[in-house]
N, C-alpha and C positions, 0 to 999 in steps of 0.2 A: 451048345446053348448058354450054357453058363457064362462063357466068355463074352457073348453078345449081351447077355443080360447085364452083365457087370460094366460094360462100356456104356450102354445106354445110361444106367443109373448113375454111372460117373459123370457123362456130360450133364445130366439134369441138376447135378449138386455140387459139383467140385470145381473150382477154379483152379489150374494148374500154374506153377512157377515158371516165370522166365517164356511163356508160351502165348502165341496168339491163336487165342481157342478155335477161331473158325478155321485154322489149317486141319482141325480134327474132321473135318468134311472129307478130305482126302487122304489124310495122314492118320495111319491105324492107331489106335489107342491099344496098349499091350498089358492088360491086367495079369499080374506076376501070382503065380500059385505057391512057388516055393523056390528056394535057392539054395546051393552047395558049391562051395569052392568058389571057382569063377563063373559057374553058370546059374544063369537065372532060366525057370521055366515057367511057361504061360499054361493057361487052362487046355489048351488043343495039345499041350506036350511038345510044342515047340522050344526048343533052348537056345540061348544066347550067352556069348561069352560077355561078361562085363568089362569091356576094355577101359572104361573110365571110372571104374571103382565106386560105381553109383554116385556120380559127383565128386569124386576124389577123395572119399571118406574111408572107403574100406580096404584095410592093409592085408589082413591074412585070411580072406574069403569068407564068404556067408557061411551062416550056420557053424562058426568055428566053435569047437565042442570046448576050448578052454577057457573063450571069452565068455559063453553062455554060462558055463558051471560056474564061473567066477559072481557072475549076475544072480544068479540062481541061490548061492550061497547067502549073498548079501540080503537078499530078498527075504529069506528066512529070518534075518535079524531084524531089519527095518527097512523103509524105503527112502525115508527124508527125514531130515531134521533142520532148522534153520541153523545158519552158519554164524549169526549174531548172538554173542555171549555163550554159544554151544560149540561143540565141535564132534569130529568122529574118527575113528581110527583110520578108515580109507583115505579121506582127504590129507591126514598128517603123512600117512606113507607116501601117498602120490606126491605131494610137495616135495618130501625130502628126496625122492628118486628123480624128480624132474630137476632140482637144483644141482644132483649130483651130475645128471648128463648133459645138463646145459652149459653155454659158456660160463667161464670161472666166477665173474662178478655178479651173477644174477642170483640173487638169495632169497627173495619173497615171492610167494604167489598169490594173486587175487584171481578168484574164480567167476566166470560168467558163464552164458547158456550157449553160445554160438559165436562164429567167428566176427560177425559184424559188431557184437557186445564187444567182445575183445578190444577190437580197434578202439569203440567208443571209451572203454575203459582207460587205454593208452593214453588216447587225447586228452581227455580230463585229467589224468593223473599227472601228465606234462604239465598243461597249462597252470594247474594247481600249485603244482610243485614250484613254479617261477612265482606265482603270487605269495606263496607262503614265505619265500626267501626275499622278499620286497622287490621283486622285479614284474609288476603288474601289466607291464607295456607289453610285454611277451604274450601275443593273442594269435599269431600266424602260423601256418604250418606249411611247409615245402613237400611238394610231390615231383614224382615222374609222369610226363606224357604216357599215355596209353596204360597207365596203372589201374588196379583195381583192388578195393580194400572192403567192399562190402555194400549193403544196401539201405541200411539205415542211415538218417540224414548226415551225422557226422561222418560216418564211414564213406558214404556217397560223395560226400564233399572231396575227400581226399584221392578219389578215383579220378580216371581222367578217358574212360571210355565211353564216349558219346551215347551210344545205344541205351546204356542205364542211365546215364546222366542228365543228358540235354533236357529232357521235358519237364525236370524238377530244379533246373538252375535257381529260379526264382526263390526257393527255399535253403539254399546251400549257403555254406561258409564260403567266404573269399579266401583263396589258396593261392599260392605261389608255385607255379609248375616249369618244371626246366625239362628239355629235351632228354628223351630216355635213351641210355647207352646201348639199347639192344641192337645186335651184332648184324640183324637183317639189312640194316642200311649203310653198311661199311663200304669203303670203297675197293675194288679188285685189286687185290694184292696186299691189302690192309689187314692185318691179324685181328682177332677179337680183341685181345688184350691192348693193342694200339688204339684201337677205335675207341674202348672203352675209357682209356687216359685222355685221349682227345676229347671227348664227350664230357669229361670231368669239369672241364673249363667252365662249363654253362653253370655246374652247380656251386663250383668255387666263386664264381662271380655273384650269384644270389645269395649265398650265404654272407660274402662279404658286405653285400649293398643292405641286406634286411637282417643281420645278427641280432639287432637290437630289439625287433619286433617279433622274432620267430622263437617258437617254443621247440619245434622238432622237426625233423625230416623222417619222413616215413617212406620204405621201401619194400618190394617183394624181393628178397635175396636171389638173384640169379636167373629166375623165371618170372616172368610177368604173365600169369596163369590165364586169367580172363581176356587178357590183352593178346589173344591168339598164340599163345604159347612162346610169346618172344622171349629170347634168352641173351644174357650178356656176361661179360668175363668178370671173375670174382675180384681183379686189381680195383674195380669201381668202388666196390665194398670197403677196401682198404684204405683206399684214399678219402672215401667219404667218413669213415670213423677217425681218422686223424684230422679232417677239416672240422667237423662236427666239435672235437675236442677244442680246436683252436679257436673257434668263434663263439663257444660255450651254448653249443645247441644240442638238444637230446636227438639220439638215433633210435628211430621205433623200426624194428625188423618184424615184418608181418610174415612170418613163417608158416600161416595157417594153411596154405595148400602146399608148401615146398618142404615143410618139415616131417619128420620122421622117415627119412630114408628116400623120399623122392628124388631127391637131386645126387644121390649115389653116398653122401655122409648122413649120419642122423639128422642133423641140420646145415641148412645150406649156408650159415655163417661160418662154420667150420673152414670152409674151402677158402675164406678170406682170412682165416685165422683173427678173427674179430668178435668182440661182445658187445652187443647192444645197449642201451639203456632200458628198453623195454623190448621184450619178445613175445608175440602174439601166437598161441598155438590152439588150434581146434582140429577139426575134420579127423584125420588119423589117430588123434589122442586117445578116442575109445574104441579104434580098430573098425570104426564104422558103424557102432552098435547105439549109441545114445549121444544127444546134445550136450557137450561140454566144452568149454573154452577156459583159457587160463591165459594172464599176463604176468610173466615174469619181470621183475625190477630189481634194483640194487639196494642195498642197505643205506646208498647216500639219498636215494629216492625217498626211501621209507621213512628216513630220520627227519625229514622235513615236515612231516605229517604227525610225529610222534609229540605230543604236547599237553599240557593241562586242558582239560575239556573247555574250560572258559574261554580259552583262545579262538575257539572255533576253527581250527585248522585241520580237524579231521576229514578223511575222505569218505564224503556221504553219498555214497554210490552202492546199490544193492539190486540184486536180482533175487526173485523168490525160490529158484531151485540152484541158488550159488552153492558150489561144492556138493552137488547131488551124491550120495552115498553109491547108488548103482552105476552111476557115471564114472565115479572115481575107481569102482572095483572093476569095471571093465578096462578102464585106463591102465589100472595096475596089471592086468592080465595080458594087456598089448605090451607093455614093456617088458613083461616076464619073456614072452615069447621072443622079443628082441634079442635078450640076452641070452636065454638058454639055447636058442637055436642060431645064434651069430648071424642074424639076418643080413647086416650090412653086407657082410662078407660072402654070405651065400647069394646075394643079389648080383653079384658082379657076372656070372654067369649068364643072368637073365639079360642084363645090359647090354652084353656083348652079342647075344642072341639077337636083340632087336636091331642092334646096328649094323650086324650081318645081312639079316634079313632086308633091311631097308637100302641096302646098298643098289638093289634093283632100280630104285627110284633117280638115281644120279643123273641118268641122261634123259629122262622123261621130257619131252619138251613143253609141258605145262605145268611142271614142278619147279617153284623158284629156290626152294629150300628144304632141305631135311636137317633138322636139328634136334640134338639129344642132350638132355643133363640128367643124368643115372636112369631112374626108371620112369622118365617122361620122354617121349619120342614124339616130333611133330613134323608133318608134312604139309607145306603151302603151296596152294594151287594157284597157279596166275596164268592170265592171258597171254604173256610174252615173258619168256625165260629170260632174255637177253637184259630187258629193262626192268623186270619182276612188276611190270604193270598187273595191277589186280584185275580178276573179273569184276565186272560191276555186280555189288552185292545183291541187287535185286533179281538175279539170275538163280541166285541160292544153289550153285554148284554143289557145295559140301553136302546139302541136304539130299541130293541125289545118292551120294555115298552113303548116307545114313539109312535110306529106304533100302538099297540094294544089302546093306548088311543084315537088315532085319530079316531079309528072305534066306539069309545064307549063314545063320547062328552067330551074329556078331552085333553087339551094343556098340555103334561107332557113332556117338553123337558128336558133330563136329563144332569148331567155333569158327562161323562164317565160311570161308574156304578153306579152313586149317582142319585136316584130319589129324587126330594125336591118339596115342596110347599111354594110358596111365593106370595099369592094371593093378589087382592085388597081387600080393608077392608070392603068391601059392600056384601062380600060373606056370604051367610047364613049356620047355622049348617046342613041343609038338603044337600045343595051342596057340604060342607065339607065332609059329609058320601058319596057322589057320587064320590068324587073324590080319597077317600081311597080305596073303595070298587074296582075302576077301576084300580088303581094302584096294589091292590093285585093280581088280576088276572092277570095284565100284568107282575108281578114279578114272580108267578107261572110258566108262559110260558117261560119267560126269563131265568129261573133259572133251568129247565128240561133240564138234559142231555140225 
């Protein structure tokens, strides 16, 4: 009765994100009563493995004692203070630790509330930098096809997933889009690296042609997460860093979804040996506990804003909850877990387990690709394996896997026809096997004509 009551009250008052609300006439709403580790539990006692980390935010499991304790300790001191003219120990400690673990040239931290807001900060900061140094004609940005950077107006402009963007086109910035290097479209026999290098010619051409009007290039390093978890080789990032330097354009690394160990290293940029001009972080930053984001940038960028007040060069951007102490406390506890438990090394066995479990899909006639970067694994359903022809999106094949999963202890929310795993790092080998078993049976049902 409790569950049914909550469902009815929810539908009467709550408008859910990224949801066609009419779907809930046939798709069950799932009110959650409690959560522990990788498991969610509803009011009827049903349990679900959180295979997608509650939208990619949870790193060390729900109700993590260490993170919860850190938040409670900070709450006993104070909950929030403005970060203009004031400061606090948690934000200072967090900034110092982030600077220590991110690529070497990143030395200043600017905080916001969420991933989209972090992208907005990076866009504005890049544009403002060029204006401050006397290059006001630099007003445009370059992105990749199939990219996603958030849902506020600037961040949405820099994405290229039509599902989110198309209806709002009249409101958006004019951007320069170049073809993605994602490996799904490479030729037979062509390596991921060869394809990435070949595709970089499009970026080189765009930079050469538009360098005088472009502020920055923005990319999701290695994995285009909302773009169906498409993945590409790190050599593209290496070439991009060199080209941005050559043409005097900033590089923005949107590591909001891929940072904090998701691709197998602490940050995806590490795999290319590069340092961006701006790095955007959020999601896993607080271990999945509280909204917080940060943009890290260089002393070189910072110095372009450091001036006498009368010259009006300051970065006049703010959020009410900038550097919130509770969020910072959660983030500090999250970083401490990475360090004290050697998480990046420990995850290697989980990465291997996912790889081995997913070998079963290699010969499936309706699976066009199985791809993995670290703790992210994706399985793409196709109508024709040889041509990689997609199922019509209207058939919602992936949704059938989701519905099957809910009946069999797994939260497997798809991206269209892509079934993926991005679980908390506390998952066990047995739980991985359970997830893949459920996905396998769901895929068989979803691809049966």
